ZAMARMI-14229 format. One record per residue (C-alpha): x, y, z; residue in three letters. Coordinates in Angstrom, 3 decimals. Layout:
<nodes>
px;py;pz;res
X;Y;Z;ala
...
</nodes>
This chain:
<nodes>
px;py;pz;res
-25.915;-6.429;2.381;met
-23.593;-9.088;0.783;asn
-20.642;-11.016;1.850;phe
-18.190;-7.988;1.051;leu
-19.346;-6.299;4.144;ser
-17.641;-9.222;6.104;leu
-14.326;-7.547;5.222;phe
-15.520;-4.858;7.619;val
-17.711;-6.905;10.016;leu
-14.673;-9.394;10.833;ile
-12.346;-6.642;12.145;pro
-15.083;-5.088;14.158;val
-15.880;-8.487;15.611;leu
-11.996;-8.817;16.317;met
-12.164;-5.529;18.260;leu
-15.043;-7.012;20.373;gly
-13.059;-10.412;21.136;gly
-10.037;-8.300;21.957;leu
-12.112;-6.239;24.501;phe
-13.218;-9.398;26.214;leu
-9.916;-10.992;26.145;ala
-7.953;-11.309;29.473;lys
-4.677;-13.104;28.465;thr
-2.061;-12.771;25.891;arg
-3.065;-16.210;24.645;arg
-6.554;-15.282;24.218;gln
-5.513;-11.852;22.561;ile
-3.392;-13.855;19.918;leu
-6.077;-16.452;19.312;thr
-8.730;-13.714;18.408;val
-6.213;-11.944;16.099;cys
-4.925;-15.348;14.389;val
-8.595;-16.408;13.817;thr
-9.670;-13.058;12.530;gly
-6.649;-12.547;10.342;ala
-7.123;-16.118;8.885;ser
-10.772;-15.506;8.241;leu
-9.795;-12.524;6.345;leu
-7.252;-14.427;4.299;leu
-9.689;-17.129;3.426;leu
-12.576;-14.565;2.618;leu
-10.144;-12.783;0.163;ala
-9.097;-16.048;-1.419;ala
-12.728;-16.837;-1.896;tyr
-13.588;-13.460;-3.349;leu
-10.827;-13.934;-5.963;thr
-12.122;-17.063;-6.796;tyr
-15.668;-15.881;-7.020;ala
-14.741;-12.875;-9.029;tyr
-12.632;-14.870;-11.697;leu
-15.552;-17.356;-11.924;thr
-18.017;-14.684;-12.590;gln
-15.728;-13.337;-15.429;arg
-14.968;-16.585;-16.806;ala
-18.857;-16.845;-17.111;ala
-19.050;-13.931;-19.170;gly
-20.247;-11.330;-16.588;asn
-19.141;-7.985;-17.995;ser
-20.477;-5.734;-15.144;ser
-17.909;-3.017;-14.288;glu
-18.425;-3.742;-10.671;met
-19.435;-7.323;-9.229;leu
-21.133;-8.148;-5.899;phe
-22.624;-4.715;-5.620;thr
-24.933;-3.822;-2.706;ser
-26.344;-0.279;-1.496;ser
-28.117;0.870;1.546;ile
-29.006;4.510;2.098;cys
-27.965;5.720;5.529;trp
-28.013;9.460;4.950;tyr
-30.979;10.521;2.807;lys
-30.508;14.325;2.739;ser
-27.424;13.989;0.607;phe
-28.335;10.459;-0.723;asn
-25.278;9.057;0.771;ile
-24.971;5.167;0.698;his
-23.161;2.348;2.237;tyr
-22.436;1.201;-1.378;ala
-19.928;-1.650;-2.024;val
-18.741;-3.402;-5.011;gly
-15.434;-4.806;-6.420;val
-13.631;-4.959;-9.725;asp
-10.277;-6.613;-10.494;gly
-8.224;-3.782;-9.053;ile
-10.380;-4.014;-5.621;ser
-10.141;-7.758;-5.455;val
-6.175;-7.387;-5.972;ala
-6.058;-4.834;-3.211;met
-8.181;-6.902;-0.772;leu
-5.906;-9.984;-1.269;met
-2.788;-7.898;-0.462;leu
-4.372;-6.232;2.574;ser
-5.400;-9.628;3.919;ser
-2.055;-11.116;3.451;val
-0.394;-8.083;5.215;ile
-2.738;-8.289;8.150;val
-2.222;-11.867;8.620;phe
1.478;-11.824;8.558;thr
1.447;-8.535;10.622;gly
-0.280;-10.563;13.405;val
2.545;-13.001;13.550;phe
5.332;-10.342;13.101;ala
3.815;-8.679;16.326;ser
3.639;-11.962;18.228;trp
5.371;-10.614;21.372;asn
4.451;-6.907;21.111;ile
4.805;-5.222;24.519;asp
3.548;-3.283;26.326;pro
-0.343;-3.366;26.160;leu
-0.759;-6.037;23.363;pro
-4.664;-5.823;23.752;lys
-4.639;-2.051;23.002;glu
-2.105;-2.380;20.177;phe
-4.112;-5.152;18.384;phe
-7.357;-3.137;18.919;met
-5.936;-0.285;17.132;trp
-4.511;-2.499;14.579;phe
-7.870;-3.965;13.789;cys
-9.436;-0.541;13.698;leu
-6.752;0.429;11.114;leu
-7.539;-2.754;9.241;ser
-11.345;-1.965;9.280;thr
-10.629;1.404;7.422;gly
-8.410;-0.247;4.817;val
-10.736;-3.009;3.919;phe
-13.818;-0.496;4.035;gly
-12.076;1.798;1.616;phe
-11.218;-0.696;-0.956;phe
-14.814;-2.109;-1.155;ile
-16.628;1.125;-1.083;ser
-18.097;2.774;-4.188;val
-19.696;5.967;-2.599;asp
-17.330;8.921;-2.257;leu
-18.499;9.866;1.199;phe
-18.198;6.342;2.538;thr
-14.709;5.794;1.035;met
-13.697;9.056;2.654;phe
-15.197;7.934;6.029;leu
-13.212;4.680;5.799;phe
-10.152;6.584;4.689;tyr
-10.057;8.627;7.819;glu
-10.812;5.585;9.972;val
-7.486;4.268;8.508;ala
-5.505;7.246;9.353;leu
-6.566;8.136;12.833;ile
-4.982;5.046;14.477;pro
-1.644;5.766;13.104;met
-1.124;8.564;15.753;tyr
-1.340;6.241;18.746;leu
0.260;3.205;17.085;leu
3.366;5.088;16.469;ile
3.149;7.372;19.552;gly
2.805;4.709;22.210;val
4.455;1.488;20.500;trp
6.852;3.170;18.375;gly
10.568;3.937;18.797;ser
13.187;6.796;18.305;gly
11.412;10.208;17.877;arg
7.997;8.473;17.779;lys
6.146;11.649;19.250;his
7.433;13.824;16.663;tyr
7.038;11.335;13.781;ser
3.540;10.610;14.880;ala
2.430;14.114;15.079;met
4.131;15.007;11.622;lys
2.613;12.161;9.861;leu
-0.964;12.939;11.448;thr
-0.879;16.543;10.721;leu
0.342;16.235;7.085;met
-2.200;13.448;6.358;leu
-4.929;15.347;7.760;met
-3.846;18.156;5.575;gly
-4.128;15.933;2.607;gly
-7.619;14.934;3.890;ser
-8.753;18.582;3.902;ala
-7.859;19.021;0.073;phe
-9.508;15.631;-0.483;leu
-12.714;16.616;1.387;leu
-12.908;19.688;-0.726;leu
-12.420;17.948;-3.862;gly
-15.013;15.319;-3.153;leu
-17.653;17.845;-2.119;ile
-16.869;19.758;-5.326;gly
-17.161;16.760;-7.561;ile
-20.442;16.107;-6.038;tyr
-21.980;19.562;-6.574;tyr
-20.301;20.163;-9.945;ser
-21.475;16.936;-11.370;ala
-25.118;17.786;-10.600;gly
-25.365;14.414;-9.201;ala
-28.207;13.089;-7.101;thr
-25.958;10.495;-5.384;thr
-22.222;10.127;-4.342;met
-22.063;6.887;-6.191;asn
-18.766;7.196;-8.135;leu
-20.116;4.914;-10.763;leu
-23.268;6.931;-11.169;glu
-21.241;10.364;-11.322;ile
-18.934;8.552;-13.999;ala
-21.755;7.766;-16.082;lys
-23.031;11.321;-16.049;leu
-19.699;12.684;-17.197;his
-20.784;16.304;-16.770;asn
-18.349;17.840;-14.413;ile
-17.615;21.175;-16.225;pro
-14.140;21.391;-17.455;ile
-13.685;24.654;-15.475;ala
-14.522;22.881;-12.242;ala
-12.105;20.062;-13.265;gln
-9.246;22.506;-13.322;his
-9.359;23.069;-9.665;tyr
-11.010;19.787;-8.499;leu
-8.399;17.475;-10.044;phe
-5.520;19.117;-8.326;pro
-7.192;19.056;-4.972;leu
-8.309;15.341;-5.375;thr
-4.952;14.067;-6.791;phe
-3.031;15.918;-4.229;leu
-5.216;14.965;-1.345;gly
-4.485;11.192;-2.250;phe
-0.986;11.967;-3.492;gly
0.117;13.153;0.152;val
-0.596;9.553;1.181;leu
0.910;8.114;-1.792;gly
4.317;10.061;-0.702;ala
4.095;12.551;-3.796;leu
6.950;14.962;-3.705;phe
7.223;17.409;-1.863;pro
4.679;16.123;0.501;phe
6.476;12.805;1.253;his
8.433;13.971;4.396;thr
6.030;12.312;6.773;trp
6.770;8.890;5.268;ser
10.378;8.249;6.315;pro
9.996;9.549;9.795;asp
6.717;7.787;10.317;gly
8.077;4.343;8.909;his
11.130;4.652;10.963;ala
9.377;5.155;14.317;ser
6.417;2.782;13.808;ala
6.435;-0.733;15.412;pro
7.082;-3.633;12.923;thr
3.369;-4.695;12.238;ala
2.373;-0.909;11.688;val
5.122;-0.278;9.380;ser
4.131;-3.515;7.384;met
0.570;-2.319;7.184;leu
1.343;1.237;6.616;his
3.947;0.855;3.894;ala
2.437;-2.267;2.522;gly
-1.183;-1.079;2.315;val
-2.164;2.278;3.690;leu
0.188;4.161;1.186;met
-1.707;2.264;-1.601;lys
-4.997;3.989;-0.632;leu
-3.201;7.215;-2.193;gly
-2.510;5.329;-5.646;gly
-5.815;3.722;-5.503;tyr
-7.719;6.922;-4.906;gly
-5.791;8.977;-7.627;cys
-6.814;6.083;-10.109;phe
-10.332;5.514;-8.963;arg
-11.701;9.111;-8.261;ile
-9.316;11.823;-9.699;ala
-8.360;10.042;-13.107;ile
-11.642;8.200;-13.674;tyr
-13.945;11.037;-12.788;leu
-12.068;13.807;-14.309;met
-10.302;12.651;-17.272;pro
-10.072;15.910;-19.220;glu
-8.443;17.792;-16.595;ala
-5.925;14.756;-16.019;ala
-4.847;15.200;-19.637;lys
-4.307;18.850;-19.311;glu
-2.710;19.067;-15.925;leu
-1.257;15.653;-15.645;gly
2.208;16.893;-16.769;trp
2.642;18.817;-13.487;ile
2.101;15.840;-11.398;phe
4.253;13.750;-13.723;leu
7.285;15.984;-13.020;ile
6.473;15.627;-8.961;leu
6.308;11.874;-9.515;thr
9.544;11.747;-11.534;gly
11.310;13.713;-8.720;ile
9.841;11.259;-6.215;ser
11.145;8.125;-7.815;val
14.628;9.339;-8.252;val
14.837;11.326;-5.019;tyr
13.718;8.486;-2.845;gly
16.303;6.194;-4.570;ala
19.160;8.590;-4.054;phe
18.098;9.531;-0.526;ser
18.036;5.681;0.323;ala
21.711;5.338;-0.750;ile
23.012;7.695;1.818;val
21.000;6.388;4.783;gln
22.518;4.104;7.432;thr
19.314;3.215;9.294;asp
17.646;0.041;7.835;leu
14.294;1.526;8.581;lys
15.132;4.848;6.648;tyr
16.523;2.905;3.852;ile
13.265;1.028;3.286;asn
11.174;4.104;4.021;ala
12.894;6.118;1.044;tyr
12.877;3.142;-1.113;ser
9.066;3.274;-0.497;ser
8.874;7.001;-1.554;val
10.537;5.891;-4.772;ser
8.336;2.740;-5.471;his
5.195;4.621;-4.654;cys
6.399;7.455;-6.928;gly
6.455;4.829;-9.764;leu
2.750;3.983;-9.111;val
1.599;7.452;-9.611;leu
3.974;7.927;-12.538;phe
2.587;4.930;-14.306;ala
-1.118;6.248;-13.558;ile
-0.259;9.338;-15.500;leu
0.811;7.674;-18.453;met
-2.895;7.162;-19.355;phe
-2.813;3.892;-21.141;asn
-3.970;0.503;-20.155;arg
-0.626;-1.273;-19.948;thr
1.072;1.265;-17.836;ala
-1.954;1.480;-15.484;met
-2.186;-2.209;-15.226;thr
1.695;-2.177;-14.163;gly
0.681;0.649;-11.470;ala
-1.661;-1.694;-9.734;val
0.978;-4.661;-10.041;leu
3.402;-2.397;-8.536;gln
1.169;-1.487;-5.638;met
0.750;-5.158;-4.887;ile
4.417;-5.853;-5.286;ser
5.769;-3.192;-3.395;his
3.137;-3.976;-0.593;gly
4.517;-7.528;-0.336;leu
8.024;-6.805;-0.551;met
8.079;-3.661;1.839;thr
6.136;-5.728;4.317;ala
8.842;-8.425;4.185;leu
11.648;-5.820;4.612;phe
9.977;-4.042;7.592;phe
9.070;-7.584;9.267;ala
12.862;-8.662;8.556;leu
14.296;-5.346;9.978;ile
12.056;-5.664;13.060;gly
13.136;-9.084;13.683;met
16.921;-8.195;13.373;ile
16.370;-5.040;15.435;tyr
14.741;-7.138;18.309;gly
17.745;-9.268;18.544;arg
20.590;-6.792;17.944;thr
18.807;-3.584;19.237;his
20.478;-1.649;16.414;thr
19.419;-0.796;12.857;arg
22.597;1.046;11.951;asp
24.260;-0.833;9.103;ile
27.658;0.283;10.397;arg
27.285;-1.899;13.515;glu
25.942;-4.860;11.689;leu
28.023;-7.457;9.679;ala
28.110;-11.050;9.307;gly
24.389;-11.780;10.085;leu
24.323;-14.729;7.580;met
26.506;-16.711;9.986;lys
24.382;-15.848;12.870;ile
20.837;-15.917;11.516;met
20.982;-17.455;8.039;pro
17.024;-17.867;7.634;phe
16.492;-14.229;8.236;leu
19.557;-13.387;6.129;ser
18.314;-15.340;3.110;val
14.720;-13.948;3.452;cys
16.465;-10.279;3.388;tyr
18.394;-11.288;0.346;val
15.050;-12.404;-1.338;ile
13.343;-9.295;-0.457;ala
16.234;-7.155;-1.676;gly
16.303;-9.130;-5.183;leu
12.568;-8.397;-5.315;ala
13.030;-4.596;-4.889;ser
15.739;-4.481;-7.442;leu
13.520;-6.243;-10.143;gly
14.982;-9.799;-10.459;leu
13.119;-11.696;-13.019;pro
11.034;-14.534;-11.400;gly
9.854;-12.195;-8.624;leu
6.937;-9.593;-8.415;ser
9.104;-6.607;-8.770;gly
10.114;-7.407;-12.225;phe
6.697;-8.217;-13.626;val
5.492;-4.698;-12.166;ala
8.250;-2.697;-13.478;glu
8.324;-4.278;-16.811;met
4.649;-3.733;-17.453;thr
4.944;-0.043;-16.204;ile
7.919;0.663;-18.707;phe
6.472;-1.266;-21.539;val
3.313;0.668;-21.283;gly
5.209;4.055;-20.694;ala
7.086;3.528;-23.949;phe
3.919;3.526;-25.783;gln
3.773;7.096;-25.664;ile
5.933;8.701;-28.285;asn
6.727;12.307;-27.344;asp
9.934;13.874;-26.134;val
8.458;15.081;-22.669;phe
7.249;11.787;-21.574;his
10.329;9.894;-22.873;arg
12.676;12.084;-20.671;ile
10.780;11.153;-17.563;phe
10.645;7.551;-18.525;ile
14.428;7.458;-18.761;ile
14.586;9.255;-15.640;val
12.342;6.649;-13.955;ala
14.249;3.785;-15.341;ile
17.501;5.264;-13.896;ser
16.009;4.769;-10.360;ala
16.239;0.947;-11.162;ile
19.991;1.162;-11.241;val
20.113;3.166;-8.055;ile
17.920;0.754;-6.314;thr
20.365;-1.936;-7.196;ala
23.194;0.163;-5.587;val
21.712;0.651;-2.253;tyr
20.208;-2.947;-2.156;ile
23.480;-4.595;-2.870;leu
25.321;-2.176;-0.702;arg
23.132;-3.012;2.326;val
23.049;-6.790;1.765;val
26.818;-6.763;1.492;gly
27.214;-4.722;4.566;lys
25.183;-6.471;7.117;ile
24.913;-9.973;6.026;leu
28.463;-10.872;4.866;phe
32.091;-10.450;6.231;gly
33.205;-11.156;9.731;asp
30.971;-10.529;12.810;val
32.236;-7.532;14.390;glu
30.051;-7.676;17.644;asn
31.002;-10.865;19.407;lys
27.732;-10.645;21.412;his
25.779;-11.333;18.198;phe
26.942;-14.971;18.383;phe
24.672;-15.568;21.132;glu
21.563;-14.403;19.102;leu
18.988;-16.941;17.691;gly
17.450;-17.292;14.235;asp
13.771;-16.900;13.369;ala
11.127;-18.372;15.547;leu
8.241;-20.202;14.304;trp
5.849;-17.394;14.238;his
8.354;-15.264;12.379;glu
9.025;-18.033;9.881;arg
5.157;-18.042;9.221;ile
5.120;-14.189;8.474;ala
8.276;-14.377;6.250;thr
7.593;-17.429;4.208;val
3.975;-16.408;3.497;ala
5.179;-12.968;2.015;leu
7.972;-14.774;0.036;ile
5.469;-17.246;-1.374;val
3.239;-14.446;-2.481;cys
6.331;-12.668;-4.094;ile
7.440;-15.582;-5.972;ala
3.945;-16.654;-6.974;ala
3.235;-13.375;-8.690;ile
6.702;-13.292;-10.407;gly
6.366;-16.868;-11.803;ile
2.577;-16.820;-12.527;phe
1.801;-13.271;-13.330;pro
-0.791;-13.616;-15.920;leu
-3.865;-14.249;-13.801;trp
-3.625;-11.381;-11.819;ile
-2.474;-9.136;-14.664;ser
-5.361;-10.053;-16.731;asn
-7.778;-9.629;-13.918;met
-6.432;-6.044;-13.197;ile
-6.186;-5.078;-16.941;ser
-10.116;-5.847;-17.613;ser
-10.791;-3.509;-14.874;ser
-8.342;-0.841;-15.886;val
-9.946;-0.704;-19.400;glu
-12.851;1.220;-17.937;ala
-10.427;4.218;-17.167;val
-8.013;3.756;-19.814;ser
-10.452;4.071;-22.873;lys
-11.304;7.595;-21.376;leu
-7.850;8.661;-22.933;phe
</nodes>
């Protein structure tokens, strides 16, 4: 056991603390304390990882540990991190921390809400530190299960329909994924489910890869909003409460891209080369379809939800370029999108909590009424459309520079298609900003509304600082990710 297990232990201890809590004050104290510890732990892990790398430690995974807990199949609780895992743990800790403050006044049943929220966090953190296929799948399922209740009980709009649709579609993806993981284990002739050991064997027959790769990529791709299995995402995001939307779009959807990269591409590179073009077409559709769909929406959450489909499609698109630069950009895009979509959903929740509407046709002149929230919304929009100096620009530039390293007509066509989504994104972002923030206030009751409260300012400022920090100082995190991507990119 090592300190990586604290990422799982702290949310579990938070669950125990919440179970004993009696008042809202005690509930919030437990959540803030636990979320702060996770954030500090992630910061320490980043420092420790960079220190180990600077000292010349060339191990593929650092801080590894393994305990056998099911001997018949040699299943281990095996943990370890590389630069990609460290980056995703940092992202998750920031989203959990800000999500607590964004849900400060959650009602009803605040204790139960935060207990399910902590269980969701446990699954996310456990997934990113695991290197055993079965343990990864276990934590993957732990992260998905709470979504049904979090949306069905605390959501809004068509919450029951959205919760059921999300759960059924993601469980369908999990079925494909489980078949793929079991197939990998038996086809590789492995004596362990440790993905690093399976990768070293490199003996999954190509015939088996031809059906295991689509199963695995599709299983993770459903969570990554891969077309045409993305339809759960807009409804789920639109109906979810604020913190759940933040964690769902900011972190949970990244499990899909991370799994495609870490398992499907890494363990079955030959099939990825042969069949990748099929998924490249689907991801190209996701990128453009999501952007065009966002243009015609009038609900703020649906706009951001379809925007997430487009941005997450760009992650899978970059992974399928099979080169180091584009794959580095894919991970940067996961981090950038996680931060900015969490900021978007937090701001939308704050605006809705005051105006009781998300319809852009009913919102106007908010800059005069809530200037702090409005400025934050502008910053989130600029990050989304790729303004230099913010994280979105760094991620997208890295992706497209890497993509243009491939010099064939088929890939170039889809690269141009993906780049066109940037222009479409600028259209719907500027349209929404102009519509809801500027002009005359049409609803006179809005003049009675207040601006952001202290806990809302903590959540928004923390996310903005992270977005700006990556945009202004990207090299440290880019280099950290790039060194870990190399293990996969050299297979191509």
